[in-house]
N, C-alpha and C positions, 0 to 999 in steps of 0.2 A: 802285365797287370792280371790279377786274378779275375776270372770271369764271374758275372753275376750268378750264373748257374752253379759254379763251384762254391761260392759263398753261401748260396741257398742250401746246398746239400749239407754243408757244415752246420748251418743254423737249424735245419730240420733235425739233424742227428742230435744236436744239443737240446732242442725242445723235447724230442722223444725221450731222451735220457731223464728229463726232469718232469715227466708226466706219468708217474707210476699208476695213478688212479685210472686214467684213461687207458693206459696200456693194459692193465689187468682186465678192464671191462671189455676191450676189443678182443683180447685173447680168448676170453670166455665166450663172447658172442660168435667169434670165428669158429671155435670148436663146435658150437651148436649149429653152425651154418644158418644163422638167423636171416642173413641177407642174401642167401644163395639165389641167383637168378633174378633178383629184383633190380629195377632201374630206379636210381635215386637222383632226383633233380636237386642240385646243391647250389644255393646262392648265399655265400658268406665271404667275408674278406679272405682273399687267397694269400696267405702268409705262412711262415713255418709252423705255427701251432695248429692252424686248421689243416695243414698238410698232413699232420700226424693222424687226424681223424679220417681224412680221405684215404690215406694208406690202409687203415684198418678196415674201412668199408670195402675197399677193393679186395683186400686179402680175404675178407669174409664172403666173397663171391658176388658182390654187387657190381652193376654197371653204374658208373657215376658220371653224370653230365653236369659240368660245373661252370659257374661264372662268379666273379667277385663284384665289387662296387667300383664305380667310376672314381679313379684317382687313388685307390688303395691297393689294387692288385700288384703284388710283387712278382715280376715276370720271370725272375730266376726260379722262384717257387713254382710258378705256373708251368714252366718248362720241365721241371723235375717231376711234377705230377703227371704231365702228359706222357713222359717216358715210362711211368708206372702203369699206364693204361687208362688214366682219367681223361675224359673228353673235355678239355678246357676250351671255352669259347672266347675268352678275353684276348685282345690283341693291343699292343701299344698304340696309343692315340685314340682309342675308342671314346666316343662321345655319347650323348644321350640317345641318339638314333640307333647306335650300335647296341646300347644297353637294351633298348626296346626289342631289337631284333633277336638278341640272345635270349631274352625272356620268352619270346614266342617260339624260338627253336627248342628250348627245353620243354615247354608245354607241349609242343607237337610230338616230342619223343614219348609222350604218354607215361610219365614217371609213376611208379607204384607208390613211392614215398617222396615227399618234398621236405627239404631243410631250407628254411627261408629266413631272411632278415629284412624287414620292411613290408612283408606280405605282398610284394609286387609279383613274385613268381606264383604264389597261390592264386592271386587275382588273374594272372595270365592263363593258368590252367583252367580256371572256371570259365573264362571268356572263350577259350578254345574248345570247350566241351570235353576236356580231358581231366576230370577231377581225379586226384590220387586217392589211394586207400586211406591215407592219413598224412599229416604234415606236422612239422614243428616250426615255431616262430621264435626268433631270438630276441627281438627288440621291443622297446616301449612304443616306438612309432608304428611298428607292425601290429602290435596289440591294439593300438588306437584304430588302425585301418580295418582290422578284423571286426571290431566291435562297433564301428561307426559306418564307414563307407560300404563295408561288405556285410553288414548285419542282415541275417536271414538268407544270405546267398551261399553260405559255406555248408554244404551238405555232407561233410566228412569231418572227422575229428582233427583238431589242430591243438597240439599241446604247446602252450605258451611258456617257453623256458624262462622268459623274463618274469613270470609270476612266481617262480620258485623263490622261497626265502633264502635258499642257499646262493642262488645267483645274485639276488639283491645284496646280500651281505658281502660275499667273497669277491664276486666279479665286478658288480656295479659300484658298491661303496668303496672297497679297497683297491680293486684292480683298476677301474676307470679313474677313481680319484687320484691315485698315485701316478698313473701313467700319463694322464692329461696334464697335470701340473708339471711333471718332469719334462714332457714334450715341449711345453711352452717355454720353460726355462732353457732347455737345450737349444731350441730353434732360434731364440732371440738373444741368448747369452746375457740375459738380464737377471738381476736379483729381484725377488718379490718382497724383500724386507720393507715394510711400511708403505708398500704400494696398496692402493685401494682397489681390491679385486671384487668385481660384481658378478655374482653367479646367478644366472637365470634358471630357476627351477630348483626345488628342494625335495626332489625324489631321491632315490638311492644314489644315483650318479651325482646329483647336485650336492648331497650330503658329503660324499667322499671328496669331491673337488674342494668344497669349502674347508673340510678338515685338513686336507693335505696342503692347501694354500696357507692356512694358518700355521701349519708346521714349518712352512718356509718363511714365516715372519710377516705375512700379508695382513692387512686390515680387511676383513671380508664382510661384504654386504650381500644379502640374498634378496632376490625378487621372486615372490611366490604368491600367486593369486588365491590359492587355497588357504583359508584362514587357519586351519588346523596345522598345516605344514609350516605356515609362516610363524605360528606360535612355537612350534617345535624348533625352528631355526633360532628364534629368540632365546628359548630355553637352553639351546646348545651354545649360546654365547655369541651369536652372530647378529648383526644389525639386520632387521627386516624392513625394507624401504619400498616405497612406491617406485615404479620403474622410471618415471620421468625424473624424479629427484635423485635416484641412485646413479643414473648415467652421467649426470652433469659434472660429477667430480671423479669419474672412474679413470683409473690408470689402465686396467685390464677388464674386459667384459668377456665372460665365458657362458655360452648357452648349453643347457643340458635339460631340454624339455620334451623332446620327441614331437614337437609341434613346428609348423612352418611359420616363418616370418614373425617370430616373437620379438626380434629386434628389427624393426622397420627403418626405412631411410630417415624418417623424421626423428627417431631416437638417435640415430648416428649423427645427424646434424647437430644435436644438442650436446654431443660429447666434447670434452676438452681437447685441445691440440695435443697430439701424440698418443691418444688412446689406442690400445691394442685390442682387436677383436679376434676371438677364437671360438670354435664350435666343438663341443664334445658329443653331440647327438648324432644319431644315425644319418639323418637327412641333412644335406648340405644347404637346405633352404631355411634353417632356423634363423640365420642372418639373411636379410634381403640383399644378397650379393648381386642379383640381376639389376636391381634399381641402383645400387651403389655404383656398379660398373657403368651404368647409363649416365648417371649424374656426375661421377668423378672417376673416370677410368684409372685403373691401378698401374703403377710402375713397379717392376720387380727391383727391390733394393737389396735383397739377400735371399738365399735359397728358401723358398716357400713363404716369403714375406713381401707383401705388396703395400706400397704407400698410395693412399688415395687423398689427393688434395681437394678439399671441399670448396664449393664456390665462395664461401666466406673467408677463405684463406687458411683455415685450420687443416691439419693433416691427420687422418686416422690410418692405422695399419691393420691389415687383414692377414691372418695366418692360414696357409694351406687352402686359399680360395673358399674358406668356409666349410671345407670338408672335415671329416672327423679327425681331429688334430693329432691324436696319439698315433694314428697310422699314416695320415697323409702328409704331415709336416716332414721336412727333410730329417732323415735319421730316425723317424718314428718307427717303433717296433710293436706298438699296441700294448694291450694289457700284459702284466707279468705272466710268465709261463705257468706258475702255480695256480693263478686265478683261472686261467683258461683250461688247466687240467680238470678242474672241477666243472666249469661250464660246459666243456665239450663232452665230458662224461654224462652229464644230464642229457645232452643231445643224443649221444649214442644209445643210451638206455631207453630214452623215450622213443626213438625210431624203432628200436627192437620191440618195445611193447606194442607199438602200432602194427609192426609186421606180424607179430605172433598172436596178438589178441585184440586186434582193432575193433572187433565186434563188441568188446566190453566197454568201449568209449561212446559217448553221445556225440552227435554232430556238432560242429562249431568249436570256438575257442574254449579252452579249459586248462586248469593248472597241471603242473607235473604231479603225477601220483605220489602220494605220501611214501609209499614203499621205496620208490626211486630216490626221493629226497633223503630218506633215512639211511638207505644203503650207501649212497654217495657221501653223505656226511661222515659216516663211520669210517669209510675208506680214506677220506681226506684227513681225518683226525689221526688215523694210524700212520699215514704217510708223513705226518708231522711229528711222529713219535709220541703222540698223546694217547691216553687210554680212556676211551669213552666209558661212561657209567654202565 
């Protein structure tokens, strides 16, 4: 049997080959020795595409101390990165206590730069009294944490990659949209034709999920509390419904909000027999899995698929324990390589900007600089054989 490590090496090589925009950026930054001697705290899903970024940071002279997210680390990839000199903290079987310990360990290393998703590592550095020179934040949920729970506490610049219109369009709408729907279909072996798919959240990820579910033949309903976004969903041809009404006839429920417990146990109890729940957001708490497990413990019925028999006799099914489904479900490979080529280029160039001209940025969360967006967009167009104006 081919080992997980050998498979990972092949997948990393395949990803590297299809990431020309990131490859060119890393080659340029490596020649300039932008990251030479810097310690980078790295908290992102550890899988082949992110491995290409880590390789480049290491080749550029950085020390990288890395961890992934619970349930999404691919350990063949982690082993390959460790052999390249990356200090990978994740171990099989890690739970929430291990995650907290890893966050503290990276913070204690005193990183010069932080690449985060969820802003938990940024928060750990602040609490440890080890603020970095600058940081990047990948996700919607992390942006919420920075602007709400951590408001006024971040005394260094944080470039929010999720605020980039490029990430919104390419990675969130098309990358997440396509990969989430594909992961659900693959993991369940079910067709979405004429299924009633309820999407919680009509941000960029929700837009993409709704779009790609419709491409698969689903009847899509959106749940969005923002009236402007709800109107946009309706104008895009999707039903916009109140959450309690939407779930009562749902075949599939997908969360994409960046918020916790948007689908509480009371809503789950209102779902019809056989309803399937999946989460596309960063946090595994968008669906109240803890309460669901308490009231109706799950039974594994297929890889990554648990059946929960509710007290009233109905059964609902939960994919990947509520973790980010396109990576955590069996066979999940995350966003398409080309989408991550763009997103990780934004990360690399933003980290480089913080390393070389951090004093030009104000403290706190802020968007990707226009110059980085434009340069990355042009490079992406050229990689697609398109000629920008």
